[in-house]
SEDOKE-793381 format. One record per residue: residue in three letters; x, y, z of N, C-alpha, C in turn. Coordinates in steps of 0.05 Angstrom, whole numbers, padded with zeros to 5 digits, always signed. Example, Ala and Ser with C-alpha at 12.3 -4.5 7.8 and 13.67 -1.06 7.14 Angstrom:
BEGIN
ALA+00264-00114+00156+00246-00090+00156+00264-00066+00156;SER+00257-00045+00142+00273-00021+00143+00258+00001+00157;
***
This chain:
BEGIN
MET+00015-00025+00002+00000+00000+00000+00018+00024-00001;GLU+00042+00027+00017+00060+00049+00018+00068+00050-00010;PHE+00077+00031-00023+00091+00031-00050+00068+00047-00068;LEU+00046+00036-00070+00021+00048-00083+00019+00078-00083;HIS+00018+00084-00055+00017+00112-00047+00038+00130-00061;LYS+00061+00122-00060+00085+00139-00068+00083+00142-00096;ALA+00079+00118-00110+00076+00119-00140+00053+00139-00148;LEU+00032+00136-00139+00009+00154-00147+00018+00180-00141;THR+00027+00189-00118+00037+00215-00110+00053+00224-00134;SER+00077+00211-00139+00097+00221-00163+00084+00227-00185;LEU+00063+00209-00191+00051+00208-00221+00035+00235-00219;THR+00019+00242-00196+00002+00266-00199+00017+00292-00197;VAL+00044+00294-00182+00060+00318-00184+00073+00323-00211;ALA+00078+00299-00222+00090+00299-00254+00073+00310-00272;THR+00047+00304-00266+00025+00311-00285+00018+00339-00285;VAL+00013+00349-00259+00006+00375-00252+00032+00392-00259;ALA+00054+00387-00260+00080+00403-00261+00075+00406-00296;ALA+00074+00384-00306+00076+00383-00335+00051+00403-00350;LEU+00032+00404-00335+00006+00417-00346+00009+00451-00339;ILE+00019+00460-00314+00017+00484-00307+00047+00493-00308;THR+00067+00483-00314+00093+00496-00319+00100+00500-00345;PRO+00113+00522-00349+00116+00534-00376+00141+00514-00387;ASN+00139+00509-00415+00155+00489-00430+00186+00508-00431;ILE+00207+00495-00421+00232+00505-00423+00249+00496-00449;ALA+00253+00519-00465+00267+00509-00493+00298+00505-00484;ASN+00310+00487-00500+00335+00479-00497+00356+00505-00502;ALA+00347+00518-00526+00362+00541-00537+00345+00559-00552;ILE+00345+00588-00549+00326+00602-00564+00337+00609-00591;GLN+00322+00603-00612+00329+00606-00640+00331+00637-00642;LEU+00350+00648-00656+00353+00677-00661+00353+00684-00690;THR+00347+00707-00701+00352+00718-00728+00360+00747-00729;THR+00372+00753-00749+00386+00778-00752+00371+00792-00778;ASN+00358+00816-00770+00346+00832-00792+00361+00859-00795;THR+00364+00865-00822+00380+00891-00829+00360+00909-00835;TYR+00364+00936-00827+00343+00956-00831+00363+00980-00845;PRO+00355+00987-00870+00372+01013-00883+00359+01038-00870;LEU+00375+01053-00857+00369+01083-00848+00388+01101-00864;THR+00378+01124-00865+00386+01146-00878+00384+01176-00862;PHE+00409+01181-00858+00408+01208-00843+00423+01229-00858;THR+00412+01256-00857+00425+01276-00876+00421+01301-00853;THR+00440+01318-00859+00442+01345-00849+00458+01366-00866;SER+00447+01390-00867+00460+01408-00883+00467+01438-00870;GLY+00483+01453-00878+00487+01480-00867+00500+01480-00839;GLN+00510+01460-00832+00525+01459-00804+00553+01473-00806;SER+00559+01488-00784+00582+01502-00787+00608+01477-00782;ILE+00632+01490-00798+00655+01469-00795+00672+01473-00774;TRP+00666+01499-00755+00680+01502-00734+00672+01501-00707;ASP+00645+01495-00703+00634+01493-00676+00602+01484-00682;ILE+00593+01475-00656+00565+01463-00657+00549+01483-00668;GLY+00525+01474-00687+00503+01493-00695+00507+01498-00723;ASN+00487+01518-00734+00485+01525-00758+00509+01544-00769;THR+00517+01544-00791+00539+01561-00796+00529+01593-00798;PHE+00552+01609-00793+00548+01635-00790+00542+01650-00820;ASN+00522+01666-00817+00519+01680-00845+00510+01708-00838;PHE+00526+01725-00855+00517+01759-00853+00511+01765-00877;LYS+00490+01781-00883+00483+01791-00907+00477+01824-00903;ASP+00482+01840-00923+00478+01864-00920+00476+01874-00947;THR+00450+01888-00952+00444+01902-00974+00437+01933-00975;LYS+00451+01948-00992+00445+01975-00991+00438+01984-01023;SER+00423+02006-01025+00413+02013-01053+00407+02040-01055;ILE+00412+02053-01079+00407+02078-01082+00389+02079-01111;SER+00366+02095-01109+00351+02093-01132+00344+02125-01140;ILE+00345+02128-01165+00340+02155-01181+00319+02150-01196;PRO+00290+02163-01193+00269+02160-01214+00278+02183-01233;LEU+00265+02176-01258+00265+02194-01281+00238+02195-01293;ILE+00229+02222-01293+00203+02225-01304+00204+02248-01326;ARG+00193+02247-01346+00194+02270-01365+00167+02267-01382;GLU+00153+02288-01385+00126+02290-01403+00125+02314-01421;ASP+00128+02306-01447+00126+02328-01470+00097+02324-01478;ALA+00081+02348-01483+00057+02344-01492+00052+02371-01505;ILE+00029+02367-01524+00017+02395-01538-00012+02394-01534;ARG-00019+02418-01525-00048+02421-01515-00064+02443-01536;VAL-00084+02440-01547-00099+02459-01565-00127+02461-01555;GLY-00141+02485-01558-00168+02492-01555-00168+02499-01523;GLY-00196+02495-01514-00197+02502-01490-00202+02530-01481;ILE-00206+02548-01501-00211+02577-01504-00243+02582-01490;CYS-00245+02604-01479-00269+02612-01465-00289+02625-01489;ILE-00312+02612-01491-00332+02622-01510-00351+02645-01496;ILE-00361+02635-01472-00379+02657-01464-00363+02664-01438;PRO-00354+02687-01435-00344+02697-01412-00363+02711-01392;THR-00358+02710-01366-00378+02725-01348-00360+02738-01328;PRO-00372+02758-01313-00355+02775-01292-00342+02754-01274;LEU-00354+02733-01266-00344+02712-01248-00330+02689-01258;GLY-00323+02694-01285-00300+02671-01299-00317+02663-01326;CYS-00310+02643-01334-00317+02631-01360-00341+02612-01358;ALA-00359+02619-01370-00387+02601-01364-00385+02580-01385;VAL-00375+02582-01407-00375+02561-01430-00347+02565-01441;ARG-00329+02535-01441-00303+02536-01454-00304+02515-01476;ALA-00289+02522-01496-00288+02501-01520-00271+02478-01510;PRO-00281+02458-01521-00266+02430-01515-00233+02434-01523;SER-00214+02420-01508-00188+02422-01516-00179+02390-01518;ALA-00159+02393-01533-00145+02367-01539-00112+02367-01533;SER-00105+02346-01525-00077+02345-01518-00063+02317-01529;ALA-00040+02316-01533-00026+02294-01547+00004+02299-01537;GLY+00020+02275-01531+00046+02278-01523+00060+02253-01519;LEU+00082+02256-01505+00095+02230-01498+00108+02234-01470;ARG+00101+02208-01456+00109+02211-01426+00131+02190-01421;THR+00152+02194-01408+00176+02178-01405+00179+02177-01372;THR+00178+02150-01366+00187+02146-01337+00208+02125-01339;GLY+00227+02123-01318+00244+02106-01315+00257+02109-01287;ARG+00277+02092-01282+00291+02088-01251+00319+02077-01258;PHE+00336+02090-01245+00366+02083-01245+00370+02078-01221;SER+00383+02050-01216+00386+02046-01189+00416+02029-01183;PHE+00426+02029-01158+00448+02015-01154+00442+02003-01133;GLN+00452+01978-01131+00444+01960-01105+00471+01941-01103;ASN+00479+01946-01076+00503+01928-01068+00497+01907-01045;THR+00501+01883-01055+00493+01861-01035+00521+01847-01019;PHE+00526+01846-01000+00548+01835-00984+00543+01812-00971;ASN+00557+01790-00976+00548+01765-00964+00572+01750-00951;LEU+00571+01739-00927+00595+01724-00914+00585+01703-00898;ASN+00597+01680-00911+00588+01653-00898+00613+01643-00886;GLY+00612+01630-00860+00630+01623-00844+00642+01597-00854;GLY+00627+01581-00871+00643+01555-00877+00620+01535-00870;PHE+00612+01515-00881+00592+01499-00872+00600+01466-00883;VAL+00584+01448-00869+00587+01421-00882+00557+01409-00885;ASP+00556+01393-00908+00533+01377-00914+00539+01347-00910;ALA+00521+01331-00898+00528+01304-00896+00504+01286-00902;PHE+00512+01262-00915+00495+01243-00926+00500+01216-00914;ILE+00489+01209-00893+00499+01187-00877+00478+01159-00883;PRO+00481+01141-00903+00464+01119-00898+00477+01097-00883;ILE+00462+01082-00868+00470+01065-00849+00454+01036-00853;ASN+00468+01013-00846+00455+00989-00845+00450+00985-00811;LEU+00433+00978-00807+00428+00973-00776+00419+00945-00776;ASN+00432+00927-00757+00427+00902-00754+00417+00893-00728;LEU+00392+00881-00722+00379+00879-00699+00377+00847-00698;THR+00389+00833-00676+00390+00806-00673+00366+00802-00651;ILE+00340+00788-00660+00320+00783-00642+00312+00755-00643;PRO+00296+00746-00626+00286+00717-00624+00269+00709-00653;ASP+00274+00685-00661+00265+00677-00683+00233+00676-00681;SER+00218+00680-00703+00188+00676-00704+00182+00653-00689;SER+00194+00633-00688+00182+00606-00679+00183+00608-00646;GLU+00197+00626-00638+00200+00630-00608+00176+00646-00598;ALA+00166+00643-00578+00145+00655-00561+00149+00659-00534;PHE+00146+00684-00528+00151+00691-00496+00127+00696-00480;LYS+00124+00689-00452+00105+00693-00439+00108+00720-00423;PRO+00086+00731-00409+00088+00757-00398+00104+00751-00375;GLY+00119+00772-00369+00144+00772-00349+00168+00761-00352;GLU+00169+00745-00379+00195+00735-00385+00212+00761-00397;THR+00237+00755-00403+00257+00776-00410+00271+00768-00439;LEU+00269+00779-00459+00283+00778-00483+00307+00801-00485;VAL+00328+00790-00498+00352+00805-00501+00352+00813-00535;VAL+00356+00838-00542+00357+00847-00567+00389+00854-00573;SER+00400+00845-00592+00428+00854-00593+00425+00869-00622;SER+00443+00891-00618+00447+00911-00643+00470+00916-00656;SER+00476+00926-00674+00506+00935-00689+00498+00955-00714;PHE+00515+00968-00722+00513+00984-00749+00534+00988-00762;SER+00533+00994-00787+00553+01000-00808+00550+01020-00824;LEU+00568+01037-00837+00564+01059-00856+00563+01040-00882;VAL+00544+01056-00900+00543+01045-00928+00564+01055-00942;ASN+00571+01042-00964+00595+01054-00982+00593+01082-00989;ASN+00568+01091-00999+00565+01117-01013+00560+01139-00990;ALA+00564+01135-00964+00563+01154-00944+00587+01171-00949;SER+00577+01201-00945+00598+01221-00951+00590+01248-00937;PHE+00607+01263-00934+00602+01293-00928+00618+01310-00944;THR+00606+01339-00947+00619+01359-00960+00623+01383-00945;THR+00648+01394-00949+00655+01418-00930+00662+01438-00948;PHE+00651+01460-00947+00656+01485-00963+00670+01509-00944;SER+00689+01518-00951+00706+01539-00938+00693+01562-00936;PRO+00703+01580-00918+00683+01607-00914+00688+01626-00939;ASN+00666+01637-00947+00665+01651-00970+00656+01679-00969;ILE+00666+01695-00983+00655+01725-00980+00649+01734-01010;THR+00623+01745-01015+00615+01749-01039+00605+01779-01037;ASP+00614+01797-01056+00598+01822-01058+00593+01828-01088;THR+00567+01832-01087+00553+01839-01116+00545+01867-01118;LEU+00554+01883-01140+00545+01906-01146+00525+01906-01170;SER+00502+01910-01166+00482+01911-01186+00473+01936-01197;LEU+00475+01941-01225+00463+01966-01238+00436+01959-01250;LEU+00419+01975-01246+00393+01969-01254+00382+01998-01271;PHE+00371+01995-01295+00361+02015-01309+00336+02008-01324;ASN+00314+02020-01317+00289+02012-01327+00275+02040-01344;LEU+00263+02036-01366+00255+02057-01382+00234+02050-01397;GLN+00207+02066-01392+00184+02062-01410+00173+02091-01420;ALA+00164+02087-01442+00154+02112-01460+00125+02104-01466;ASP+00107+02125-01460+00078+02120-01469+00070+02148-01483;ALA+00055+02140-01506+00044+02162-01518+00017+02163-01514;PHE+00007+02190-01515-00021+02195-01505-00034+02214-01521;ALA-00063+02212-01523-00078+02233-01537-00108+02233-01523;GLY-00121+02258-01522-00148+02260-01506-00162+02284-01513;ILE-00185+02283-01511-00203+02310-01515-00218+02313-01488;THR-00220+02335-01478-00235+02340-01451-00265+02331-01453;GLY-00271+02316-01436-00299+02304-01433-00302+02280-01448;LEU-00280+02270-01465-00284+02248-01478-00260+02225-01466;GLY-00244+02233-01454-00225+02220-01441-00199+02214-01453;GLU-00181+02200-01448-00153+02199-01459-00141+02168-01466;VAL-00127+02167-01489-00120+02143-01496-00092+02142-01495;ARG-00078+02117-01482-00053+02116-01478-00042+02089-01490;GLN-00017+02088-01499-00007+02067-01514+00025+02067-01507;ARG+00033+02043-01497+00064+02042-01491+00078+02036-01515;ILE+00097+02052-01522+00111+02051-01551+00140+02040-01542;PHE+00152+02038-01520+00175+02030-01511+00182+02015-01483;SER+00193+01997-01478+00198+01985-01449+00228+01970-01453;GLN+00243+01981-01436+00268+01967-01434+00280+01962-01408;SER+00289+01943-01396+00300+01942-01373+00331+01928-01376;ILE+00350+01940-01359+00380+01931-01364+00389+01926-01335;ARG+00404+01900-01333+00415+01893-01305+00442+01888-01313;LYS+00461+01897-01297+00490+01889-01299+00496+01880-01271;ASP+00507+01856-01268+00519+01852-01240+00549+01847-01244;ILE+00564+01857-01224+00591+01851-01218+00594+01840-01194;THR+00607+01816-01193+00607+01800-01173+00636+01792-01163;VAL+00647+01800-01141+00672+01792-01127+00669+01771-01106;ASN+00681+01750-01109+00681+01728-01089+00707+01720-01082;ASN+00713+01697-01067+00739+01687-01059+00757+01684-01079;GLU+00751+01675-01106+00767+01670-01128+00782+01697-01136;GLN+00767+01720-01133+00778+01746-01139+00793+01758-01114;LEU+00790+01747-01091+00802+01763-01069+00834+01756-01066;GLU+00843+01770-01079+00877+01764-01083+00889+01790-01085;TYR+00910+01794-01079+00931+01814-01081+00955+01808-01094;GLU+00963+01816-01117+00988+01806-01131+01003+01832-01142;VAL+01027+01831-01134+01049+01847-01146+01070+01832-01162;ASN+01066+01840-01188+01084+01830-01211+01103+01850-01214;ALA+01127+01840-01217+01151+01856-01222+01168+01839-01244;THR+01184+01851-01258+01202+01843-01281+01214+01813-01270;TYR+01223+01812-01249+01239+01787-01237+01225+01771-01216;GLY+01200+01777-01211+01188+01764-01185+01161+01772-01182;ARG+01146+01760-01160+01118+01763-01153+01117+01757-01125;LEU+01097+01772-01115+01085+01767-01088+01053+01768-01093;LEU+01045+01746-01081+01017+01737-01083+01005+01733-01055;LEU+00981+01747-01050+00965+01742-01026+00940+01737-01031;LYS+00927+01712-01024+00902+01707-01032+00884+01692-01013;ALA+00857+01692-01016+00839+01681-00997+00838+01655-01008;PRO+00838+01634-00988+00842+01602-00993+00813+01596-00999;ILE+00811+01577-01019+00787+01560-01026+00791+01532-01023;ILE+00782+01521-01001+00784+01491-00995+00759+01477-00988;ASN+00747+01465-01009+00723+01450-01007+00732+01420-01010;THR+00719+01401-00992+00727+01376-00993+00706+01359-00993;MET+00710+01330-00997+00687+01311-00996+00702+01285-00981;GLY+00682+01279-00960+00689+01255-00943+00690+01228-00956;THR+00705+01213-00951+00703+01183-00958+00706+01165-00934;LEU+00700+01141-00942+00701+01122-00917+00730+01115-00911;LEU+00735+01116-00885+00764+01105-00876+00761+01079-00864;ASN+00741+01075-00852+00735+01045-00846+00698+01049-00842;SER+00687+01029-00827+00658+01023-00828+00649+01043-00810;GLN+00664+01058-00791+00655+01075-00773+00669+01103-00775;THR+00676+01110-00795+00695+01137-00797+00693+01147-00826;LEU+00689+01174-00829+00693+01184-00856+00713+01206-00853;VAL+00732+01213-00872+00749+01232-00869+00751+01246-00896;SER+00766+01272-00893+00770+01285-00921+00794+01304-00912;SER+00807+01317-00932+00827+01339-00930+00832+01354-00955;GLY+00842+01374-00948+00849+01395-00971+00865+01418-00964;ASN+00878+01430-00980+00895+01453-00976+00894+01471-00999;ASP+00901+01496-00993+00910+01519-01014+00933+01539-01004;ARG+00943+01549-01021+00966+01570-01015+00949+01599-01010;ILE+00960+01609-00988+00952+01638-00981+00972+01658-00988;LEU+00995+01652-00987+01021+01668-00994+01042+01656-01010;ASN+01050+01673-01034+01072+01661-01048+01094+01685-01053;ALA+01115+01676-01052+01139+01696-01061+01157+01679-01077;SER+01156+01690-01105+01175+01675-01120+01192+01696-01138;ILE+01211+01682-01154+01224+01693-01176+01218+01682-01205;ASN+01218+01702-01225+01209+01692-01251+01232+01684-01265;LEU+01239+01658-01270+01261+01645-01277+01263+01653-01311;PRO+01245+01653-01327+01251+01663-01354+01260+01692-01358;ASN+01250+01708-01346+01259+01738-01346+01289+01738-01335;LEU+01293+01724-01312+01320+01727-01298+01340+01710-01323;ALA+01333+01691-01330+01349+01679-01356+01354+01700-01374;LEU+01334+01712-01388+01339+01731-01409+01355+01755-01405;SER+01351+01766-01378+01367+01787-01370+01398+01779-01364;LEU+01402+01756-01356+01429+01745-01350+01443+01742-01381;ALA+01424+01738-01398+01439+01730-01428+01440+01757-01439;GLY+01434+01778-01428+01436+01804-01438+01413+01812-01459;LEU+01390+01798-01455+01364+01806-01473+01344+01819-01453;PRO+01329+01832-01466+01304+01841-01450+01287+01824-01439;PRO+01279+01826-01414+01262+01807-01403+01229+01813-01411;ILE+01222+01803-01439+01198+01810-01450+01178+01784-01447;LEU+01187+01766-01434+01163+01740-01431+01140+01746-01410;SER+01144+01768-01396+01124+01776-01377+01131+01805-01365;GLY+01108+01821-01358+01112+01849-01355+01087+01865-01351;ASN+01092+01889-01344+01070+01905-01338+01065+01929-01362;PHE+01041+01939-01366+01035+01956-01392+01010+01971-01384;GLY+01005+01991-01402+00981+02009-01396+00983+02030-01380;PRO+00958+02046-01374+00961+02068-01357+00970+02062-01332;ARG+00993+02074-01321+01003+02071-01294+01013+02040-01290;ASN+01020+02023-01311+01023+01999-01308+01004+01978-01294;LEU+00977+01986-01301+00955+01975-01286+00950+01945-01294;PHE+00961+01939-01320+00958+01916-01332+00983+01901-01334;HIS+00980+01871-01331+01000+01851-01329+01000+01832-01349;TYR+01018+01824-01366+01019+01800-01380+01036+01775-01377;ASP+01028+01750-01383+01049+01730-01379+01048+01715-01406;LEU+01069+01720-01423+01071+01701-01448+01079+01674-01436;LEU+01102+01675-01420+01112+01649-01408+01125+01656-01382;SER+01113+01648-01361+01124+01655-01337+01130+01627-01317;LEU+01154+01625-01305+01161+01600-01290+01168+01611-01266;PHE+01152+01609-01243+01159+01619-01221+01168+01597-01203;LEU+01191+01603-01189+01199+01585-01167+01203+01601-01144;GLY+01189+01593-01119+01187+01608-01098+01172+01586-01073;GLY+01169+01604-01051+01159+01591-01027+01133+01597-01024;ASN+01117+01576-01007+01086+01579-01007+01085+01577-00973;ILE+01065+01590-00968+01052+01587-00941+01022+01577-00949;ASN+01019+01548-00940+00993+01535-00945+00975+01534-00926;LEU+00947+01534-00928+00927+01531-00908+00917+01498-00908;ASN+00920+01485-00891+00911+01459-00894+00891+01452-00874;GLN+00870+01431-00885+00845+01430-00869+00843+01396-00871;ASN+00839+01381-00843+00829+01353-00845+00807+01355-00829;PHE+00787+01337-00839+00761+01336-00825+00757+01305-00825;SER+00741+01299-00801+00733+01272-00796+00705+01272-00785;LEU+00690+01250-00791+00661+01249-00785+00662+01220-00771;MET+00653+01221-00744+00653+01193-00728+00620+01191-00720;PRO+00602+01177-00732+00577+01168-00723+00574+01149-00700;ASP+00556+01157-00687+00544+01139-00662+00514+01137-00665;LEU+00503+01112-00657+00474+01111-00663+00461+01104-00635;SER+00441+01119-00628+00428+01113-00606+00399+01110-00611;GLY+00383+01095-00594+00355+01087-00603+00341+01090-00576;THR+00311+01086-00581+00293+01083-00560+00268+01065-00568;LEU+00266+01041-00557+00250+01020-00559+00220+01030-00544;ILE+00202+01033-00557+00171+01039-00548+00157+01015-00551;LEU+00146+01006-00526+00130+00982-00526+00100+00989-00528;GLU+00083+00969-00529+00053+00972-00531+00044+00989-00507;ASP+00053+00983-00485+00044+00995-00460+00062+01028-00457;ASN+00071+01035-00476+00084+01059-00477+00107+01064-00458;ASN+00122+01038-00451+00140+01034-00438+00163+01043-00457;ARG+00182+01065-00450+00203+01070-00467+00229+01063-00456;ILE+00248+01046-00473+00273+01034-00464+00294+01050-00483;PRO+00310+01065-00472+00333+01077-00487+00357+01058-00488;PHE+00370+01060-00510+00398+01044-00510+00414+01055-00535;THR+00438+01046-00531+00460+01053-00550+00461+01032-00568;VAL+00462+01034-00594+00469+01011-00613+00495+01003-00613;GLY+00497+00973-00614+00521+00963-00605+00524+00947-00576;GLN+00503+00957-00561+00499+00944-00533+00472+00929-00530;ASP+00473+00905-00518+00450+00892-00514+00427+00909-00497;VAL+00403+00904-00505+00380+00916-00491+00358+00892-00482;SER+00354+00896-00455+00332+00875-00450+00303+00884-00446;ILE+00285+00866-00452+00257+00875-00458+00240+00854-00436;THR+00223+00865-00420+00208+00846-00403+00179+00848-00417;ILE+00169+00823-00422+00145+00821-00438+00122+00832-00419;PRO+00109+00852-00428+00086+00864-00409+00059+00843-00413;GLU+00042+00848-00395+00014+00834-00393-00002+00843-00415;ASP-00018+00822-00423-00043+00830-00441-00032+00843-00468;VAL-00014+00826-00481-00005+00840-00510-00017+00823-00527;GLY-00029+00801-00526-00037+00781-00547-00022+00764-00557;SER-00019+00758-00583-00004+00738-00594+00019+00748-00605;SER+00026+00775-00600+00051+00789-00610+00053+00814-00594;LEU+00082+00823-00591+00088+00847-00576+00098+00867-00599;ASP+00085+00885-00606+00094+00904-00628+00112+00925-00615;ILE+00133+00929-00629+00157+00947-00612+00164+00966-00637;ASP+00160+00993-00632+00170+01015-00648+00199+01023-00639;ALA+00216+01030-00657+00244+01040-00648+00250+01067-00665;VAL+00258+01084-00649+00263+01110-00661+00297+01112-00658;PHE+00309+01119-00679+00337+01124-00679+00347+01153-00685;ASP+00369+01161-00670+00381+01187-00672+00411+01182-00678;LEU+00420+01198-00698+00451+01196-00706+00461+01216-00689;ASN+00482+01207-00674+00499+01226-00656+00529+01228-00667;ALA+00536+01247-00683+00558+01245-00696+00576+01266-00686;LEU+00603+01260-00683+00626+01278-00678+00641+01281-00705;PHE+00645+01314-00704+00659+01323-00724+00684+01336-00715;ARG+00706+01332-00729+00732+01342-00720+00744+01362-00744;ASN+00752+01385-00736+00762+01401-00753+00791+01409-00746;GLN+00815+01403-00762+00843+01409-00757+00848+01428-00775;THR+00855+01446-00771+00862+01472-00791+00892+01479-00783;GLY+00911+01480-00808+00937+01486-00797+00953+01498-00818;LEU+00975+01509-00814+00993+01519-00837+01017+01499-00842;SER+01023+01502-00865+01049+01487-00874+01065+01508-00894;TYR+01091+01496-00901+01107+01512-00917+01119+01491-00937;GLY+01120+01508-00959+01132+01488-00984+01153+01505-01006;LEU+01162+01491-01022+01176+01506-01045+01165+01491-01069;GLY+01159+01508-01091+01146+01493-01114+01146+01515-01137;PHE+01140+01503-01160+01138+01516-01190+01110+01523-01195;ASP+01107+01547-01210+01077+01555-01215+01082+01562-01244;THR+01074+01549-01265+01077+01558-01292+01054+01570-01304;ILE+01057+01590-01319+01033+01604-01328+01039+01614-01357;LEU+01023+01608-01378+01022+01615-01404+00997+01629-01416;GLY+01003+01653-01427+00983+01665-01440+00960+01678-01421;ARG+00965+01699-01407+00952+01707-01390+00953+01743-01387;ILE+00924+01754-01382+00929+01782-01381+00914+01790-01353;LYS+00920+01806-01338+00911+01811-01312+00907+01845-01313;GLY+00879+01852-01300+00883+01878-01295+00860+01888-01276;PRO+00858+01912-01270+00840+01919-01245+00814+01909-01250;LEU+00797+01916-01228+00767+01906-01229+00760+01879-01232;GLY+00783+01861-01227+00780+01832-01235+00785+01825-01261;LEU+00793+01838-01277+00800+01829-01302+00818+01808-01306;ASN+00812+01786-01318+00831+01761-01318+00827+01746-01345;LEU+00845+01751-01362+00837+01739-01390+00858+01713-01390;GLY+00850+01688-01393+00869+01664-01390+00870+01653-01362;PRO+00888+01640-01359+00912+01633-01377+00907+01611-01393;LEU+00920+01606-01413+00914+01586-01432+00926+01558-01422;PHE+00944+01560-01403+00956+01538-01389+00969+01551-01362;GLN+00963+01529-01338+00976+01536-01314+00981+01511-01303;ASP+01001+01508-01289+01006+01484-01271+01021+01489-01249;LYS+01012+01480-01225+01029+01484-01198+01038+01456-01192;ARG+01065+01460-01182+01077+01434-01174+01090+01441-01144;GLN+01085+01424-01130+01103+01422-01101+01125+01409-01102;LEU+01148+01419-01094+01174+01407-01096+01180+01396-01067;VAL+01180+01411-01049+01187+01405-01022+01164+01415-01003;SER+01155+01399-00985+01136+01410-00964+01149+01404-00935;LEU+01148+01422-00924+01155+01424-00897+01138+01421-00874;PRO+01146+01409-00850+01125+01399-00832+01108+01430-00822;GLY+01083+01423-00818+01068+01451-00805+01059+01445-00780;PHE+01036+01461-00772+01025+01459-00745+00997+01466-00747;ASN+00981+01457-00727+00953+01464-00725+00949+01490-00710;VAL+00928+01509-00722+00927+01533-00708+00896+01528-00700;TYR+00885+01510-00703+00853+01503-00694+00850+01469-00698;ASP+00838+01463-00679+00836+01435-00673+00815+01432-00653;LYS+00785+01423-00660+00762+01422-00645+00749+01397-00654;THR+00735+01381-00633+00717+01362-00640+00692+01365-00626;PHE+00670+01369-00643+00644+01376-00635+00623+01358-00644;LYS+00597+01361-00636+00572+01346-00644+00561+01360-00667;LEU+00559+01344-00691+00546+01354-00712+00518+01351-00710;GLU+00503+01372-00712+00471+01371-00709+00454+01374-00733;GLY+00432+01375-00731+00413+01378-00750+00401+01352-00767;PHE+00407+01327-00755+00405+01301-00771+00375+01297-00767;ASN+00360+01281-00785+00335+01276-00779+00334+01250-00762;GLN+00309+01238-00755+00307+01214-00734+00296+01194-00759;GLN+00300+01167-00753+00289+01145-00767+00272+01126-00748;GLU+00257+01114-00758+00234+01099-00743+00235+01067-00758;ILE+00237+01048-00744+00225+01020-00752+00207+01007-00734;ASN+00198+00986-00740+00180+00968-00726+00184+00938-00727;PHE+00184+00923-00706+00188+00895-00709+00170+00882-00688;LYS+00164+00857-00687+00148+00846-00673+00159+00816-00658;VAL+00148+00814-00632+00161+00792-00619+00137+00773-00611;ASN+00136+00747-00619+00113+00729-00615+00112+00724-00585;THR+00089+00724-00572+00083+00724-00546+00060+00698-00542;GLN+00057+00686-00518+00037+00667-00509+00031+00676-00479;SER+00002+00669-00478-00007+00672-00449-00002+00649-00430;ILE-00001+00652-00402+00005+00633-00384-00022+00619-00383;PRO-00025+00590-00388-00050+00576-00389-00060+00572-00359;GLU-00085+00570-00357-00101+00569-00332-00101+00534-00323;PRO-00099+00527-00299-00103+00497-00296-00130+00491-00305;ASN-00128+00463-00317-00151+00452-00331-00166+00436-00310;SER-00193+00420-00320-00204+00405-00300-00190+00378-00297;THR-00178+00370-00314-00158+00343-00309-00141+00348-00288;THR-00126+00371-00288-00103+00378-00264-00121+00380-00238;ALA-00145+00391-00238-00160+00393-00213-00166+00364-00200;LEU-00178+00348-00221-00182+00321-00213-00160+00306-00202;PHE-00139+00305-00213-00118+00290-00202-00108+00304-00178;GLY-00110+00330-00172-00106+00341-00143-00124+00329-00124;MET-00151+00330-00132-00169+00320-00115-00165+00293-00106;SER-00155+00279-00126-00152+00246-00123-00133+00241-00105;LEU-00111+00259-00104-00086+00255-00089-00095+00258-00062;VAL-00111+00283-00056-00114+00288-00031-00135+00267-00015;SER-00156+00258-00033-00170+00240-00024-00155+00212-00017;PHE-00140+00204-00033-00124+00178-00031-00109+00181-00007;LYS-00094+00203-00001-00077+00208+00021-00091+00207+00050;PHE-00123+00220+00050-00136+00220+00071-00148+00194+00080;MET-00151+00176+00056-00161+00149+00064-00138+00131+00071;SER-00117+00137+00062-00097+00116+00077-00087+00125+00105;ARG-00089+00151+00112-00085+00155+00138-00108+00145+00162;ARG-00132+00144+00148-00154+00135+00163-00149+00107+00171;LYS-00139+00090+00146-00138+00063+00150-00115+00055+00170;GLN-00096+00076+00172-00071+00066+00190-00083+00069+00216;GLN-00095+00094+00224-00108+00098+00251-00126+00076+00256;ARG-00142+00060+00243-00160+00041+00247-00138+00015+00257;LYS-00118+00011+00244-00103-00011+00249-00088-00006+00276;SER-00080+00017+00282-00069+00018+00305-00087+00022+00333;
***
């Protein structure tokens, strides 16, 4: 009897446990999904956090032009009275009215330099496979990582100064004719608008002194770069431009040493305001401005569950999710992602020695520049330089990206009638066994 009692007890406990205890899987099956995300920003400063610096100033002067030439006949008094004219004959008029405007407008624009970025990313999320189902209160782990797509890039534009002088001239001519009391007829016979813009920007912002045997050049640098992938997590770009050059003109110097006039380049015109280069080969030293940029993206996200519970995390780290109650057969998860990019600007000076070859060019005042037919710059020696500015800061203005994914869930089953009967049978059997033992004793 004791053996039967133990066997039934073990069978009942095992049956109840099998019915009310969740199944335990040996290993959770995982799957990795890839989501393409694209982040962009524009007009951000290359020097510090925030939008680029812009300054614009417009001034204008306008002079109106009005002239009217007309012939009028008639209008004589037919019946005069002591108080004036009682009846006046009709009058007629005809003529030409000319109107116009002569305007000067100057627009000055200063831009501090900016960067635009296009950052496509592949986001990888490792989540339980669709064959897995989780119960309320259980915890699942989501793994994540990201990498830059090959066409990710950024573009930097150097500070730029633009000054535009606009000359505007408008002229209209109208012919007219009319009779008093009958009205007037007008007809436009001429209309003309003329606009001329003269623009000076960084390309023209230079000061050059040309002499027979040498040259001194001081100019505004223009450095525009495009970033490319250094690795799966970093974009880099670099550029340079000379800001000062002092050199000697080798062809003219050679002609002079040979006893010939140095005619391959020189100045001409009123007060020698114009300069020509038939053939110039300058050897000299340069001071260059160098800029190196790098963009290092980082990705952060927030998981939003059906109960509006928000779970922030950094992509690259695991995030744990506890399954909430009453979610049905699946848990819908929204994910919002932000790109947190660090941007580094290293700006410095360097020195070098090089050649500058110019063939067929005429330069003059007011930005006159004809040619050159050919120009080539070669750096022979580059000396180590130093940074005058080095700063890393957050690049702002990126848009958000959103995705959605699901995790299968299941509810915890209620104990059924079979389980209840087994439990009652166990209690009854145990109670009867104890009574029999008490009678025997």
